C-alpha positions, 0 to 999 in steps of 0.5 A, a space after each residue: 328084106 328089101 331087095 332092089 332091082 334094076 332091069 337091063 335092056 339094050 345095055 341101059 337101066 330102064 324102069 317100066 310104069 305099072 300101065 306104062 307102054 313104054 319105059 324110061 331109058 338111059 339111066 347110068 347102070 353103075 351109078 345105080 351101085 352107089 344109089 343102092 349101097 346101103 343093101 347088101 343085095 341087088 336083083 338085076 333082070 336082063 330084059 332083052 334076054 327075057 324077051 329073047 331079043 338079045 343079051 346084056 350078059 357083058 354088062 351084067 358081068 361088069 355090074 356083078 364084079 364091081 357090086 361086089 369088089 366096091 360095094 360087098 354087094 351080092 346080086 342075083 341075076 334073072 335071065 331067060 333060062 334060070 337064075 345066075 348069081 354074081 
């Protein structure tokens, strides 16, 4: 089973290359739901929480709620101190 992953940093979806020092940011987090709607699961990583530079809790909660209600998806969230499911 393939599970797409969305990385969050500074309230945006970001993408890092395998060897890139900087990431590509500014992607519409909620727009990615439409892109991945065919998948029953998504994985979201809060990079700010993982690096202890803040958190994106409100965004993650809104994202999980919308994924479930609008698309019937389940979301697994990786954070600094363990795993949460939304």
